[in-house]
N, C-alpha and C positions, 0 to 999 in steps of 0.2 A: 892908493889901492882901493878898489871899489868893494862894497859890502856884498858878501856872499849869502844868498838866501836860498834855503831849501824848502820847497813846498811839497808836502806829501799829498797824494791824491790829485795829482795835476791834471788828470783827465776827467775828474768829477765835476759836478755842476759848479760849485764854488771854486774849486782848485783851478779849473780851466780859465775862468774869468779872472781870477787873481793873477795867474801866470801871465795872461795877456796884458794886464795893467802894469805888473812889475817889469815885464820885458821891454816896455816902452820907456823905462827910466834907466838911470845909470847904475843898475845892479847886475851882479853876476847871478843869474837865475838858474837853479837846478830844480827839476821837478820829477816826481816819481809816478810810475804807472804800474798797473797790474792787469786788470781784466780787459781793459781797452788799450789798443795800440796808441802810442802818442801821436799828437798832431803837430805838424811842423809850426813852430812859433819862433820868430827871430830872437836871438840872444838867449836861447834856452837850451840847456843840456838835460837830456832825459835819462833817467836811471830806473831800471826795473826793481820793484820792491814788493815782496809779499810780507805783509805785516804779521802773518802767523809764523814767520821764520825769524827767530831772534838774531841769528848770526847775520842775516841779510840787513836787518836794521842797523846793527853795529857797523857792518862793512860799509854801507852807504854813507852813514854819518862820518865815519873815519875818513872816507875818501874825499868827501866834500869839505869837511872842517868848516861848517857854516857859522857865520856870525849870528844868523837868525834862522830859526826853523818855524815854519807856519804849518801846523799839523791840522790839515783839513780832512784827511782820510778817516773814514769811520764806517761802521756797519750801521746804516741809518734806516733800514727797513724795520719799522717798529713792530709789526707782527712777526717778521722774520726773527728778530731778537728774542721774542717770546717763545718761538718754536725751537730756536737753535741757541740756547743760552750759553753753552760752552764757547761757541764761535763768537758770540757777542762779547763775552767776558774777555776772550783773548784779544780780539781786534780793538775793542774800545777801551779796555783797561790795561791789560798786560802790555800791549804794544806801546801804549802811551807812557806807561811807567818806564819802559826801556828807553824810549826816546828822551824822556826827562833826565834819566841817568846819563845818557850820552851828551845831552845839552850841558849838563853840569860839568862833565869831563872836558868839553871843548869851550866852556864859558860862553855858550850860545844863549841868546834870548829865545825862549820858547813861547810861541803864540798858539794857543789851543782854541779851536772852534768848538764851543759847547752849545747847549740847547736850552730852550725854555722848558723842556720836558724834565728838567731836574726838579721842577715844582709840581705840586699836586693839583693846581688849578682851582683851588677853593676860593681864591680872592681876586686874582688877576692883577695886572699892572705891577708885576713884581720888581722890586728894587734889587740892586746888587747885594745888599746886606740882608735880604730876607732869607730865612732858613729853608734850604732845599728839602723836599720830601717827595721823591719820585714815586709814581704809582705803577710804572711799568719797568720792564727789565732794561729797555733801551735807556731810559732816563737814569736808572741806577748805574749802569756801566759808564755813562758819560760823567756822572757825578763822581764816581770812583776815579776817573781820569783827572778830574779837577783836583781831588784830594791828593792824588799821587804827585801831581805837578807842584802844588803848594808845599807839600811836605819835603820834596826833594830840592826844589829851586827857590821856594819862597816868592813873595810878590816882587822882590827887587829884580828877579831874573826871569819873570814870566808875565804873560798877559793872557787872561782867559776872557774870550769874547763869546757871550751868549747871544744866540740868534734864534729866530722863530720862523717856521714855515717857509723855508727857502724856495724861491721860484726863479725861473729864468731860462735862458737858452744856452745849451752847449752842443757842439757838433757830435759829441759822443752819444747823443740821444738819451741822456740821463733824464728819466721821467720824474715829474713833480706835478703837484696839483695845478699849478699855473699853466704848464705846457699841455697837460691833458685837457683842461677846460678850454684853452685857446683853440686847440685842434678840433675839438668837438663843435665848438661854436662856429668855427669857419666852415664846417661841414653841415651846419644847421641842425646839429644833433642836440638832444637834451643833456644837460649837465646836472647831476645830483650833487647837492652841496649842503653841508651841515648848517643848520641854523642855531644849534645849541653847543657849538664849540668856538670859543673866541681865542684868537692868537694875534700875532703881530707879523703878518706876511712880509718877508724880507727879500728884496730884489737883489740878486747876486752881483750884478754889474756895479751898482752904487755901493753895495757892501764892500766889494773888492777895493774900490777907491778909498773907502773909509779905513780899511785895514792898512793900506799903504800910508794914509795920513797918520794913523796911530803909530806906525813905525817911525815916521818922520818927526812926530811930536814926542817920541820916546815914552809912550804911555805904558804903565805897568799895573798889575793888580787884576781886578775883575771889572768888566764893563758890559753893559747891554747895548747892542747896536741892532736895531730892528725897526720895522715899519710901524705904521699906526694900527691901533687895535681895531679889529673887525672880525666877524665870523666868515666862514668860507662862502656862505650864500651872498653876503654883501660884496665879497671880493669878486666872485664870479659875475655878479650883476654889474659891477663896475667894469669888468673886462668886456662884457657884452655891449655895454654902452659905448665904450671906446672903439670897439669893432663895428659899431653901428649895426648890430643884429638884434633880433627880438629878445628882450630881456626875459620873456616868458619861457624861453628855452631853459632857463636856470630853475631847477625844481628843488624846493626846500625839503630836506630830509632830517630825521633825528639820528643821532649816533647809534641808538639801540636798534634801529631798523636794519642796519648793515651787519649786525652780528660780528663785530670785529674781534680778533683774537686778543689783542692787548687793550687794556683800558687806556683811554685818552683823558688828559686833564680837560675840565670844562672851560676853564679860562686861564690859559698860560701866557697871556699877553705880558709884555715887558715894559716897564717904565724906563724911558730913555732920557730922563732929565740930565743925568750925569754926562751922557754923550753930547747932548745939546750944549751943555755948559762949556765943553771944550771943542765945539764945532765939529763933532763927529756924528751928528744926527743925520738920519736919512731924509731925502726929499719927501714930499707928499706922496701918498699911495697912488694918486691919479698920475702924477708925473712919472713915477716908477713904471706903472702899467703901460703908459703911452710909450715909453722908451723900450719896454719889453716887446710890445706889439710891433713897433717899427723895426727893431733888431730881428725879430723872427721873420717878418715878411721880407726883409732885405736878404737875410742869410739863406732862407729856405726857398723863397719864391722869386728872389731877384727883383722885388718891387721897390 
């Protein structure tokens, strides 16, 4: 009997890529959608789910009875979370707590995709056992999700994967810094990029492969899986170089110049030594960006 895996947020940036990787393997894959209509993917059953509806969450999990739940769905608009705190609280914390309780009921492993924004950004290269201290509401709600999972399931029945600055392609058109920068550079337009915010940009395709590998290795607890540390200016410049366009199109800016609603950590980069020790580390950023560009040009432009 094959393993039943439920992926929340299956039309999202990470969710879509993860469902694609899982569906190519010997799993029974179930995926949820909400704001975007589902995309036909072989060996995948789609289920509608509104995370603001408690009964829907319970009904979906009861109907699937999954062996594993990968909870990728979240309210990830950092400024939006600051403006709509009640919505962020419900989607990122309350829904996660309900999913954790249902995972306990069905003896399911719960894999939760968390964020580098649980940290304050004062030191960078955070390890798994560093003490979180979020400075915006998005980071706080994601940390509350972590706490709920560990209190309900414990480390033996959960895996918390912290990621950073997700980028990549999905046909739902989910925007991210990588896609925005890529499309502007292809049009030979300027790209404004922070020079004073460091993170660990993480490419969703290879991240999806590592999540599946973590399932196969039966990893539990907390792990950081992310790309190499750099600021957004360095990332966009690397992208320009791989696209063979003028790197001067990338314009350095400071965070304070954009008058953002939510505070951002100055350096929320993640230390991935643990992931490397168990062969779950990401390829080089250059390899990731090359794959990203090739995928985008093939999928969008047929090149």
